[in-house]
C-alpha positions in Angstrom: -8.8 29.0 35.5 -10.3 29.6 31.9 -8.9 31.0 29.1 -11.4 33.7 28.3 -14.8 34.6 30.0 -16.1 34.5 26.0 -14.8 30.8 26.1 -16.6 30.0 29.7 -19.9 31.4 28.6 -20.1 29.6 25.3 -18.9 26.0 26.7 -20.6 26.2 30.1 -19.7 27.0 33.5 -16.1 25.5 35.1 -17.1 22.2 37.2 -17.8 22.8 40.5 -16.4 21.1 43.8 -18.2 17.9 44.7 -17.4 16.4 48.0 -18.7 12.9 46.9 -16.1 13.0 43.9 -13.1 10.5 44.4 -12.2 10.0 40.9 -12.4 6.4 39.5 -12.9 5.1 42.7 -16.5 6.3 43.1 -18.9 3.4 44.4 -22.0 4.8 42.5 -21.1 3.7 39.3 -23.6 2.1 37.2 -23.6 0.4 33.5 -23.2 2.9 30.4 -24.7 3.2 27.0 -26.4 -0.3 27.8 -28.5 -0.5 24.4 -25.3 -0.1 22.4 -23.5 -3.0 24.5 -26.7 -5.4 23.8 -26.5 -4.1 19.8 -22.9 -5.1 19.9 -23.4 -8.5 21.6 -26.7 -8.9 19.0 -23.8 -7.9 16.2 -21.4 -10.2 17.4 -24.1 -13.2 17.6 -25.1 -12.5 13.9 -21.4 -12.2 13.2 -21.1 -15.8 14.8 -24.2 -17.3 12.8 -22.8 -16.0 9.7 -19.3 -17.3 10.3 -21.2 -20.9 11.0 -23.2 -20.8 7.9 -20.1 -20.1 6.2 -17.8 -22.5 7.4 -20.8 -25.0 6.8 -21.8 -24.0 3.1 -18.3 -22.6 2.0 -15.7 -24.9 0.5 -12.1 -23.7 1.0 -11.2 -26.2 -1.5 -12.6 -23.8 -4.4 -9.9 -21.2 -3.3 -7.4 -23.7 -2.8 -7.9 -25.7 -6.0 -3.8 -25.8 -7.6 -3.2 -24.2 -10.8 -0.5 -26.0 -13.4 1.9 -24.1 -15.7 -0.8 -23.5 -18.2 -3.1 -21.3 -15.6 -5.8 -24.6 -15.7 -7.5 -25.2 -12.6 -6.9 -29.0 -11.7 -10.2 -30.8 -11.6 -12.4 -27.7 -12.7 -11.0 -26.6 -16.4 -11.1 -28.2 -19.6 -8.6 -30.6 -20.2 -8.0 -31.4 -16.6 -11.4 -32.4 -15.6 -10.2 -35.6 -14.0 -6.9 -34.3 -13.0 -7.4 -33.2 -9.5 -4.1 -33.2 -8.0 -1.0 -31.1 -9.1 2.7 -32.4 -9.5 5.8 -30.5 -9.4 8.4 -31.6 -11.8 11.2 -30.3 -8.8 9.3 -29.9 -5.7 12.5 -28.5 -4.0 12.1 -25.2 -5.8 8.9 -24.6 -4.5 9.8 -25.1 -0.9 10.9 -21.6 -0.8 9.7 -18.8 1.4 10.1 -16.2 -1.6 8.0 -18.4 -3.8 4.8 -16.3 -3.2 6.5 -13.3 -4.0 8.6 -14.7 -7.2 6.5 -17.7 -8.0 7.7 -21.3 -8.3 10.0 -21.7 -11.2 9.6 -25.5 -12.0 7.0 -27.1 -14.4 3.7 -27.8 -12.8 1.1 -30.0 -14.4 -2.2 -31.5 -13.3 -2.6 -35.5 -12.8 -5.2 -38.0 -12.0 -3.0 -39.3 -8.9 0.0 -38.5 -7.4 2.9 -40.7 -8.4 2.9 -44.0 -6.1 6.7 -45.0 -6.8 9.7 -43.5 -7.3 11.2 -42.4 -10.8 14.6 -41.8 -11.7 15.7 -41.6 -15.2 19.6 -41.6 -14.8 18.8 -45.0 -12.8 16.3 -46.7 -14.7 17.1 -45.6 -18.5 19.4 -48.8 -18.7 17.3 -51.4 -16.8 14.0 -50.9 -18.0 12.1 -51.2 -21.4 11.1 -48.4 -23.3 7.8 -49.1 -22.6 8.0 -49.1 -18.7 9.6 -45.6 -19.2 7.2 -44.3 -21.2 4.5 -45.6 -19.0 6.3 -43.9 -15.8 6.8 -40.5 -17.6 5.0 -37.5 -16.2 5.2 -34.9 -19.1 3.8 -31.4 -19.4 0.8 -32.5 -22.1 -0.6 -36.0 -23.3 0.8 -34.4 -26.4 4.4 -34.0 -25.6 4.4 -37.8 -24.1 2.5 -39.2 -27.2 5.5 -37.7 -29.6 7.9 -39.6 -27.5 9.2 -42.7 -29.7 12.4 -43.7 -28.2 14.6 -43.4 -25.1 16.6 -40.6 -27.3 13.2 -38.8 -27.4 13.0 -39.4 -23.5 16.3 -37.8 -23.1 15.6 -34.9 -25.2 12.2 -34.1 -23.3 14.1 -34.2 -20.1 16.6 -32.1 -21.0 14.0 -29.4 -22.7 11.9 -29.7 -19.4 9.0 -31.2 -21.1 9.1 -34.3 -18.6 10.1 -34.9 -15.1 13.8 -36.2 -14.6 13.0 -37.7 -11.3 10.2 -38.0 -8.8 9.7 -39.6 -5.5 6.8 -41.5 -4.0 4.2 -38.7 -3.4 0.6 -38.3 -1.3 -1.6 -35.4 -2.0 -1.8 -32.8 0.7 -4.6 -30.0 -0.4 -4.3 -31.4 -3.6 -0.7 -30.9 -4.1 2.0 -33.9 -4.2 4.0 -33.8 -1.7 7.1 -36.4 -0.7 6.2 -39.4 1.2 9.5 -41.2 1.9 9.8 -44.9 3.0 11.2 -46.2 6.1 15.1 -46.7 6.2 16.0 -44.4 3.2 18.7 -43.0 5.5 20.5 -46.5 5.7 21.1 -46.1 1.5 22.7 -42.5 1.6 26.5 -42.5 1.6 28.0 -41.1 4.6 30.5 -38.6 2.8 27.4 -36.9 1.1 25.9 -36.6 4.6 28.8 -35.0 5.8 28.8 -32.5 3.1 32.1 -30.8 1.2 31.7 -33.3 -2.0 31.8 -31.9 -5.4 28.9 -32.8 -8.2 31.4 -34.6 -9.9 31.8 -37.2 -7.0 27.8 -37.0 -6.6 27.8 -38.0 -10.2 30.0 -41.2 -9.6 27.6 -42.7 -7.4 27.0 -46.5 -8.4 23.7 -46.7 -10.3 22.6 -50.0 -8.9 19.8 -48.7 -6.7 16.7 -51.0 -7.0 14.5 -50.8 -4.3 12.0 -48.1 -3.6 14.1 -46.7 -0.6 17.3 -46.9 -2.5 15.9 -44.8 -5.2 14.5 -42.3 -2.9 18.2 -42.0 -1.1 19.6 -41.2 -4.4 17.0 -38.4 -4.9 17.6 -37.3 -1.3 21.4 -37.2 -1.6 21.3 -35.1 -4.6 19.1 -32.4 -2.8 21.1 -32.8 0.4 24.4 -32.1 -1.6 22.9 -29.3 -3.5 21.9 -27.9 0.0 25.4 -28.0 1.6 27.0 -26.7 -1.3 26.0 -23.4 -0.3 26.8 -23.9 3.5 30.6 -25.5 2.9 33.1 -23.0 4.1 33.7 -20.4 1.4 37.0 -18.2 1.1 35.8 -16.1 4.2 35.0 -19.0 6.3 31.7 -17.1 7.4 29.3 -20.3 7.1 30.1 -23.7 8.5 28.0 -26.7 8.5 26.8 -28.2 11.8 28.4 -31.5 12.6 26.2 -34.1 13.3 26.1 -38.0 12.6 25.1 -38.8 9.2 22.2 -40.9 10.1 20.8 -38.5 12.7 21.3 -36.0 10.2 19.2 -37.5 7.5 16.4 -38.7 9.9 16.3 -35.0 11.3 15.8 -33.8 7.7 13.3 -36.4 7.0 11.1 -35.7 9.8 11.4 -32.1 9.2 9.4 -32.8 5.8 12.1 -31.4 4.0 10.8 -27.8 4.3 13.7 -27.0 7.0 16.0 -28.5 4.7 15.4 -26.1 1.6 15.9 -23.3 4.0 19.5 -23.6 3.8 19.2 -23.5 0.0 16.7 -20.3 0.6 19.5 -17.8 1.2 20.9 -18.1 -2.5 17.8 -17.1 -4.0 16.9 -14.6 -1.3 20.6 -13.3 -1.9 19.4 -12.7 -5.8 16.4 -10.9 -5.0 18.0 -8.7 -2.2 20.9 -7.9 -4.5 18.8 -7.0 -7.6 16.7 -4.5 -5.5 19.8 -3.1 -3.6 21.6 -2.6 -7.0 19.2 -0.6 -8.2 20.2 2.2 -5.7 23.8 1.4 -5.0 25.5 0.8 -8.4 24.2 -0.6 -11.7 27.5 -2.2 -12.5 28.0 -3.7 -9.1 27.5 -7.5 -9.0 24.1 -7.9 -7.7 24.5 -11.7 -6.8 27.4 -11.3 -4.6 26.3 -8.0 -3.0 22.7 -9.8 -2.1 24.5 -13.0 -0.7 26.8 -10.6 1.4 23.4 -8.9 2.7 21.6 -12.2 3.6 24.8 -13.6 5.1 25.4 -10.6 7.1 21.5 -11.0 8.4 22.1 -14.3 9.2 25.3 -14.2 11.3 24.3 -10.9 13.1 20.9 -12.3 14.3 22.0 -12.6 18.1 23.4 -9.2 18.1 20.1 -7.7 16.8 18.0 -9.3 19.6 20.1 -8.2 22.1 20.2 -4.8 20.6 16.0 -4.9 20.5 16.1 -6.2 24.0 18.4 -3.2 25.1 16.2 -0.9 23.4 13.2 -2.3 25.5 15.1 -1.9 28.7 16.7 1.6 27.7 12.9 2.8 26.6 11.7 1.7 30.2 14.7 3.6 32.0 14.0 6.4 29.6 10.4 7.1 30.3 11.3 7.2 34.1 13.9 9.5 33.7 11.8 11.9 31.5 10.7 13.7 34.9 14.2 15.2 34.7 14.8 15.1 31.4 11.9 16.6 29.6 12.8 20.4 30.5 16.4 20.3 29.1 15.4 18.2 25.7 12.5 20.3 25.1 13.9 23.5 25.8 17.2 22.7 23.8 15.2 21.2 20.9 13.3 24.7 20.9 16.8 26.8 21.1 18.4 24.2 18.3 15.5 25.0 16.0 15.5 28.8 16.6 19.4 28.6 16.0 19.2 26.5 12.9 16.8 29.0 11.7 19.3 31.9 12.0 21.6 29.8 10.4 19.7 29.2 7.4 18.7 33.1 7.4 22.5 33.5 7.5 23.2 31.2 4.5 20.4 31.7 2.3 21.0 35.7 2.5 24.8 35.2 1.5 23.7 33.1 -1.3 21.3 35.6 -2.3 23.9 38.1 -2.6 26.4 35.9 -4.2 24.1 35.0 -7.0 23.0 38.6 -7.1 26.2 39.6 -7.9 27.3 36.8 -10.3 26.1 36.9 -13.7 25.4 33.2 -14.7 23.5 31.4 -18.0 21.1 28.8 -17.7 22.3 25.2 -17.9 20.5 24.0 -21.2 19.5 20.4 -20.6 16.5 18.5 -20.1 17.5 16.1 -17.3 16.9 16.6 -13.6 20.3 17.6 -12.7 20.4 20.5 -15.0 16.8 21.7 -13.6 17.9 21.7 -10.0 21.4 23.6 -10.7 19.4 26.1 -12.5 17.1 26.8 -9.5 20.2 27.0 -7.2 21.7 29.5 -9.3 19.0 31.9 -9.3 18.8 34.8 -7.0 15.2 34.7 -6.7 15.2 31.3 -5.2 17.6 32.3 -2.3 15.5 35.4 -1.5 12.2 33.5 -1.2 13.7 31.2 0.9 15.2 33.6 3.2 11.8 35.1 3.5 10.1 32.0 4.2 12.9 30.9 6.7 12.9 34.5 8.4 9.0 34.6 8.8 9.1 31.0 10.5 11.9 32.2 12.8 9.8 35.4 13.8 6.6 33.2 14.2 8.3 30.2 16.4 10.1 33.0 18.7 6.9 34.8 19.2 4.9 31.4 20.0 7.8 30.7 22.6 7.5 34.0 24.2 3.7 34.0 24.2 3.1 30.4 25.1 6.1 30.1 27.5 4.0 29.5 30.5 2.0 26.8 28.8 5.1 25.2 27.6 6.3 24.9 31.0 2.5 23.4 32.2 3.1 20.9 29.2 6.6 20.0 30.4 5.4 19.3 34.3 2.6 17.5 32.6 5.2 15.0 30.7 6.9 14.9 34.2 3.5 13.6 35.7 3.2 10.9 32.9 6.7 9.8 34.1 5.8 9.5 37.5 2.6 7.8 36.6 3.9 5.1 34.2 6.6 4.4 36.5 4.3 3.9 39.6 2.2 1.6 37.8 4.8 -0.3 35.6 2.5 -3.0 34.2 0.8 -0.6 31.9 3.6 -0.8 29.7 3.2 -4.1 28.7 -0.7 -4.0 28.7 -0.5 -3.4 24.9 0.6 -6.9 24.3 -3.0 -8.2 25.4 -4.3 -5.8 22.7 -2.2 -7.5 20.1 -3.5 -10.9 20.9 -7.2 -9.7 20.4 -6.1 -8.0 17.1 -4.4 -10.8 15.5 -7.2 -12.9 17.0 -10.0 -10.6 15.1 -7.8 -10.4 12.0 -7.7 -14.3 11.7 -11.4 -14.8 12.4 -12.2 -11.8 9.9 -10.1 -13.2 7.6 -11.5 -17.0 7.9 -14.8 -15.9 7.5 -14.6 -13.8 4.4 -12.7 -16.8 2.8 -15.4 -19.3 3.4 -18.1 -16.5 2.3 -16.2 -15.8 -0.9 -16.3 -19.7 -1.7 -20.0 -19.9 -1.5 -21.8 -19.5 -5.0 -21.6 -21.0 -8.5 -18.6 -21.1 -10.6 -18.1 -19.2 -13.6 -15.9 -20.2 -16.3 -15.2 -18.5 -19.9 -13.7 -19.5 -23.2 -10.2 -18.3 -23.2 -6.9 -18.7 -25.4 -3.6 -19.5 -23.8 -0.6 -17.5 -23.8 2.7 -18.4 -25.4 6.2 -18.2 -23.5 6.6 -14.5 -25.3 3.1 -13.7 -23.7 1.5 -13.8 -27.2 -2.1 -15.0 -27.6 -2.2 -18.1 -29.4 -4.3 -18.5 -32.8 -5.6 -22.1 -32.5 -8.8 -22.8 -34.8 -11.1 -24.2 -32.1 -14.5 -25.2 -33.4 -17.4 -25.8 -31.5 -20.5 -27.8 -32.2 -23.7 -29.3 -30.5 -24.7 -27.7 -27.4 -21.0 -25.6 -27.4 -22.0 -24.1 -30.7 -22.8 -20.5 -29.5 -19.5 -20.7 -27.5 -17.0 -17.8 -28.2 -13.8 -16.7 -26.9 -14.3 -14.7 -24.1 -17.7 -15.9 -23.3 -19.3 -17.8 -20.5 -18.8 -22.1 -21.0 -19.4 -25.1 -19.3 -16.0 -27.2 -19.1 -17.4 -30.6 -19.4 -19.4 -29.5 -22.6 -16.5 -28.1 -24.1 -14.5 -30.7 -23.7 -16.7 -32.9 -25.4 -18.2 -30.5 -28.2 -15.1 -28.4 -29.0 -12.0 -29.6 -31.0 -9.2 -28.7 -34.1 -9.5 -30.2 -37.3 -5.9 -31.7 -38.2 -5.4 -32.3 -41.8 -2.7 -34.9 -42.8 -1.6 -35.7 -46.3 -3.5 -38.2 -47.9 -5.8 -38.8 -44.8 -9.3 -37.6 -44.0 -9.0 -34.9 -41.4 -9.1 -36.0 -37.9 -10.7 -34.5 -34.9 -8.6 -33.5 -32.2 -9.4 -31.6 -28.7 -8.4 -28.3 -28.4 -5.3 -27.8 -26.4 -4.5 -23.9 -26.7 -8.1 -22.9 -26.1 -9.7 -24.0 -23.0 -12.9 -23.2 -20.9 -11.1 -22.0 -17.6 -12.4 -20.7 -14.1 -12.9 -17.1 -14.0 -14.5 -16.5 -10.8 -17.4 -17.4 -8.0 -20.4 -15.8 -8.6 -21.7 -15.1 -4.9 -25.5 -14.5 -4.3 -26.3 -11.3 -3.1 -27.2 -12.7 0.6 -23.6 -13.6 0.8 -22.4 -10.4 -0.7 -24.3 -8.6 1.9 -22.4 -11.3 4.6 -19.3 -10.1 3.2 -20.1 -6.8 3.9 -21.2 -7.5 7.4 -17.9 -9.4 8.1 -16.2 -6.1 6.8 -17.9 -3.7 9.0 -17.6 -6.3 11.8 -14.0 -6.4 12.0 -13.9 -2.5 11.7 -15.8 -2.2 14.8 -14.6 -4.9 17.0 -11.0 -3.5 15.9 -12.0 -0.1 17.1 -13.9 -1.7 20.1 -10.5 -3.5 21.2 -8.3 -0.3 20.6 -11.0 1.6 22.7 -11.1 -0.8 25.7 -7.3 -0.9 25.9 -7.2 3.2 25.9 -10.2 3.4 28.8 -8.4 0.7 30.9 -4.8 2.6 30.9 -7.1 6.1 31.4 -9.0 4.6 34.4 -5.4 3.3 35.6 -3.7 6.8 35.1 -6.7 8.7 36.5 -6.5 6.7 39.7 -3.1 7.6 40.1 -3.8 11.4 39.6 -6.9 11.6 41.9 -4.9 9.4 44.8 -4.0 12.5 47.0 -1.1 10.8 48.5 0.6 8.9 45.8 2.0 6.3 48.3 -1.4 5.3 48.8 -2.1 4.3 45.1 -3.6 1.0 45.5 -2.1 -2.5 44.4 -3.4 -4.0 41.2 -4.6 -0.6 39.8 -4.3 -2.0 36.1 -6.6 -5.0 37.2 -8.9 -2.9 38.7 -9.4 -0.6 36.0 -9.7 -3.6 33.9 -12.7 -5.0 35.8 -14.1 -1.7 36.1 -14.3 -0.7 32.5 -15.4 -4.5 31.7 -18.0 -4.4 34.1 -19.6 -0.9 33.5 -18.5 0.7 30.6 -18.3 -1.9 27.8 -21.5 0.0 26.0 -19.7 3.5 25.9 -17.0 1.7 24.3 -19.3 -0.2 21.6 -20.9 3.4 21.0 -17.8 5.3 20.3 -16.3 2.7 18.6 -19.4 2.2 16.5 -19.3 5.9 15.4 -15.6 5.2 14.3 -16.4 2.0 12.4 -19.3 3.9 10.2 -17.0 6.5 9.4 -14.1 4.2 8.1 -16.6 2.1 6.2 -17.6 5.3 4.3 -14.2 5.9 3.6 -13.6 2.6 2.6 -16.8 2.9 -0.1 -15.5 5.8 -1.3 -11.9 4.6 -1.7 -13.8 1.8 -4.0 -15.8 4.0 -5.9 -12.7 5.9 -6.6 -10.9 2.8 -7.9 -13.7 2.1 -10.2 -14.0 5.2 -11.8 -10.5 5.5 -12.4 -10.7 4.6 -16.1 -13.4 7.4 -16.3 -11.2 10.6 -16.6 -13.7 13.1 -15.3 -12.3 16.1 -13.8 -15.6 17.1 -11.9 -16.0 13.4 -10.6 -12.4 13.4 -9.4 -13.1 16.9 -7.7 -16.0 15.6 -5.7 -14.5 12.4 -4.6 -11.3 14.2 -3.4 -13.4 16.4 -1.2 -15.7 13.7 0.3 -12.5 11.8 0.7 -10.7 14.6 2.7 -14.0 15.3 4.6 -14.4 11.8 5.8 -10.8 11.7 6.9 -10.8 15.1 8.9 -14.1 14.0 10.3 -12.5 10.6 11.5 -9.6 12.4 12.9 -11.6 14.5 14.7 -13.8 12.1 15.7 -10.7 10.0 17.3 -9.7 12.9 19.5 -13.1 13.2 20.3 -13.6 9.6 21.6 -10.2 9.6 23.5 -11.1 12.1 25.7 -14.7 11.1 26.1 -13.3 7.7 27.1 -10.9 9.5 29.9 -14.3 11.2 31.1 -16.2 8.0 31.3 -13.1 6.8 33.2 -12.9 9.5 35.5 -16.7 9.9 36.2 -18.5 6.9 34.7 -21.0 8.9 32.8 -22.4 7.5 29.2 -20.8 8.1 26.2 -22.6 11.3 25.0 -22.3 13.0 28.2 -18.4 12.2 28.6 -18.0 13.5 24.9 -20.0 17.1 26.0 -17.8 17.2 29.0 -14.4 16.7 27.7 -15.1 18.9 24.9 -16.4 21.9 26.8 -13.4 21.5 29.1 -10.9 21.5 26.3 -12.7 24.4 24.8 -12.7 26.4 27.9 -8.9 25.6 27.6 -8.0 25.6 24.3 -4.6 27.4 24.1 -3.3 25.0 26.7 -4.9 21.9 25.0 -3.2 22.9 21.5 0.3 23.9 23.2 0.4 20.2 25.3 -0.6 18.6 21.7 2.0 20.2 20.3 4.8 20.0 22.8 4.4 16.4 23.9 4.0 15.2 20.2 7.5 17.3 19.6 9.0 15.9 22.6 7.9 12.3 22.0 9.2 12.2 18.8 12.5 13.5 19.9 12.6 11.0 22.4 11.8 8.2 19.9 14.2 9.8 17.8 16.9 9.6 20.3 16.3 6.3 21.5 16.6 4.7 17.6 19.8 6.6 17.0 21.2 5.7 20.1 20.5 2.0 19.5 21.7 2.4 15.7 25.0 4.3 16.7 25.4 1.6 19.5 25.2 -1.2 17.3 27.4 0.2 14.7 30.0 0.9 17.0 30.0 -2.3 18.7 30.5 -4.2 15.2 33.0 -1.8 14.0 35.1 -2.2 17.5 34.6 -5.7 17.8 35.8 -7.7 14.9 37.1 -10.8 16.6 33.3 -11.5 18.0 31.8 -10.9 14.6 32.8 -10.5 11.1 30.5 -9.0 8.7 30.8 -7.5 5.1 28.5 -4.3 5.9 27.8 -3.2 9.6 25.0 -1.2 8.2 23.1 -4.0 7.4 22.3 -5.2 11.1 22.4 -1.8 12.1 19.4 -0.6 10.1 17.4 -3.8 11.0 18.0 -2.6 14.6 17.0 0.8 14.0 13.7 -0.2 12.5 13.3 -2.6 15.2 13.9 0.3 17.8 11.8 2.7 16.5 8.5 0.1 16.5 9.7 -1.0 19.9 10.0 2.9 21.5 6.5 3.8 19.5 4.8 1.4 21.3 6.3 2.5 25.0 5.6 6.4 23.9 1.8 4.9 23.1 1.2 4.2 26.7 3.3 7.2 28.0 1.0 9.5 25.5 -2.2 8.0 26.9 -0.7 8.8 30.5 0.0 12.6 29.7 -3.7 13.1 27.7 -5.3 11.7 30.7 -3.4 13.5 33.4 -3.8 16.8 31.3 -7.9 16.4 31.7 -7.7 15.5 35.1 -5.2 18.8 35.8 -7.7 20.6 33.9 -10.6 19.7 35.9 -8.6 20.0 39.0 -8.0 23.5 38.2 -11.9 24.1 37.8 -12.7 22.1 40.8 -10.4 22.7 43.6 -8.9 26.0 44.7 -6.3 24.9 47.3 -8.3 25.2 50.8 -8.5 22.6 53.1 -11.8 21.3 52.0 -11.0 21.5 48.6 -6.9 20.9 47.8 -5.4 20.5 44.8 -4.4 17.2 43.5 -1.7 18.4 41.1 2.2 18.2 41.7 3.7 21.0 43.4 5.3 22.2 40.4 2.3 22.7 38.4 1.0 24.8 41.5 4.1 26.5 41.4 3.7 27.2 37.5 -0.1 28.7 38.2 1.1 30.4 41.2 -1.1 28.5 43.5 -0.7 26.0 46.7 -2.3 24.1 49.1 -3.2 25.6 52.4 -3.6 22.3 54.4 -2.2 21.4 57.8 0.8 19.6 58.5 -1.3 16.3 59.0 -3.0 16.5 55.6 -0.2 17.3 53.5 0.8 14.9 50.9 3.8 12.5 51.2 5.7 11.4 48.3 
C-alpha cells in the first residue's frame, strides 16, 4: 500500500486495523489542546480589556478633525483655534462616491459656527445693504473678507471663488456643516423644476422675490435639482428616462434622503470622466474620454439586472457542475492532458519551422531603441526559435513520461474527485457554510479596525511650524517672526498653536506709516501626528496580532467543520445511512472538543505571519538605504518565511482533517497526517497537481460559459436591452463568476483533501475481508485491484 519500504521504515508503520474505530462518530472523544484554548480565551479577554480601555480613553474626534483648503486642522492649528467646524462652499460637490479618490473640489474653510440662516447672493444683493451682505459672507480667509469694500468687490470675490455664492442653514455633523432644511420648503419649488426637462436659462428666469427662509432654501434646492435632472433627461439615444413622480412627493423624498441619494444622479458624470480617462490610456489617446466614460457608466447602470441574473445562473451552474463532476472529471482531465500534448506538438512544429525559415533568410537587425524594434529583432533571430523548440520539446517529453508513469495515480485522483462530488452533493449545505465564515471575518475586521483607530487616537498631539504651499505647489516665502515664548520656533520644528498664534507675526510697512504687526497667514503651527505612549504602541501591536490569530482561527474552524462532515460521509459504509444534520453535528463536535487544536494551529500561523509583516516593515524602512547585503538578507528571510507559512498551512490543513477523524491533539494529528502523506508521497503529489489543474479548468469553464452566454444574450436581444458596449457587463459577469466559482470549488477542494486522507488510511487499515472491509468506492477498489469479500447481506447499497 505504501510507495516503498524505505518510506515506510522512515515514516512509521502503516496504520493497523482497529475494531473500535468508527471515524468521526466515535464516542470516546475528549477535549484536545485545552491549554491552548485557555490561552486563546485569556488572549481574547486581554484584547477585550484593551478595546474597553481604548474606547474609554481614546477620542476618534482627533482622527476625524476636518481639514480646510489650506491643510489646517479646524480647532487645532494656529489661525483656526476657535474655528472647529468645516464649511463647504458647495456641499453638492462633496456628496459624491468618488470623492475619497479624487477629493472634494469645492473650497472649504473653518468657521466658528455653522451658518444659522440661508444666504443667496443673487436674491439678496439688491435687497440688503452692503454692511448686511458683508456680515453674511463666508470667505476663504479673513484677509479676503477684509479687502471687500463694495458690492462690486463681493461680486468679484464670488466669481473668483473666494467667497460662497450661497449656503443653506446648516448644523454640525462630525464637525462638518451639513444642510438643515426648513419644513415646507417643497411648497415653494415650482412644479416645472421638479418635473425636469427645463434649461438653465429658464431656471435663471425664476422670480427673485424669495424672502422667507423656506423660500430661499427652495431656490437653492431647485438649482441643485435642476442640475441633477439635466443629467438624466432623455438624450439622443433615449437611454435614461427620469422616474415620473408627483412634484411634492419627489421633493419630500429627496429631502428625506438627506440629499445624498439625490446626488447619486449627478455621480455618473464625474464617474464617467474618471472611467473614461482610465480607459482612454488603453484604448485610444485621441478618443473622447468623457464620452467613452459616460457610455461605460451608462451601460453598467442599464445592465445591472442582466448582471444579477447572470451571477445567479452562475451560482446554480456551479452547484450542478459539482454534482456532475462524478461523470465529467475523467473526460475533462484526459481531454486537457491530450490537448496540452497536442498543443506542445504544434508548438514544436511551429518553432522548428520558424528556425529553418530564419536560418535560410539573411536579415539585418532593425536599429531602433523602442520596444517594437527590440521584439522584432528577437523574433527574427534563428537562435530564439532554436532555444524555444528545445524548451518546448523537453516539456513535451517530460509531460508525456509523467503521464505514462503516473497514469494509475491520475486515475486514483480522478476517482477521488468523483467521490468529492458525491460527498458535496450528499451534504449540499456545506456549499453555503462559508457564508458563516464571511460573517465572522467581517466582524473580526470591523472590531480590529475600530480598536486600532481608538488606540491610535490616544496620546499627545504633536505640532510643527510649516510654510503653506501655493496653488502651483511652491513653498511660500513669508517672513514670519516669533518672539517671547516662541522665540526659538523655526520652520520644521515643534511648536504650540496657541503660543504661535500669540507671539508670531509679520511686519507690514505702509508708506509714511509705522510698521504694523499682522498674524502670520502663510506660516502655521500645524498638526503633525499623535505621539502614542510606549504601552499604547504595544497595545496596537497586540491588536494586530489578535486580528491575525482570530482570522486564522475562523478559517481553521470552518475547515475542520467541513473536514469532519466529509470524513463522516466517507466512513459511513452504506452511504444511504449518512445521518441527517451531518454538518450541524460536525459543527457541534468541533466547537465542543477541538477549539484548542484550532487555536494551536492558528497561533503558529499567526506568529509566522506576524514575522513576515515585521520583515515587510523593515524592508520598507530600509528602502532609502541602498545596501546590497541588507537587501539580499531581507530577501532571503522573506522568501524563507513565505515558504514556511505555505508549508505550515499545508500541515495544518491535514492536521485538522486527522483531528476531525480521530479526535487527537494538534501535534499527534500533524505527525500522523505527515507520516501518512510521506508514506504515500507520489500519490499526494499527483492528487494535488491533478485536482488543482482540474479545479482551475472547471472554474475557467464556468467563467467562460457565463461570459459567453451573457455576451450572446446581449448581442442577440437588442430589443430587450440596448448598450454601447456589450463587453462592459460581460466583463463584470466574468469577474463575478470567477469569484463565485472559486468559493464553491473551495468547499469541493476541502472535500477532496479530506476524502484523500481517509482513502490513504482506508488502504492501510483495511484489507477487504468481512472483518475489515474497505470503505472506498468500487471504482477505487477496481483501480487498486481490490474488492470487498462480503456476504450478500453486508454488501453496501448506494
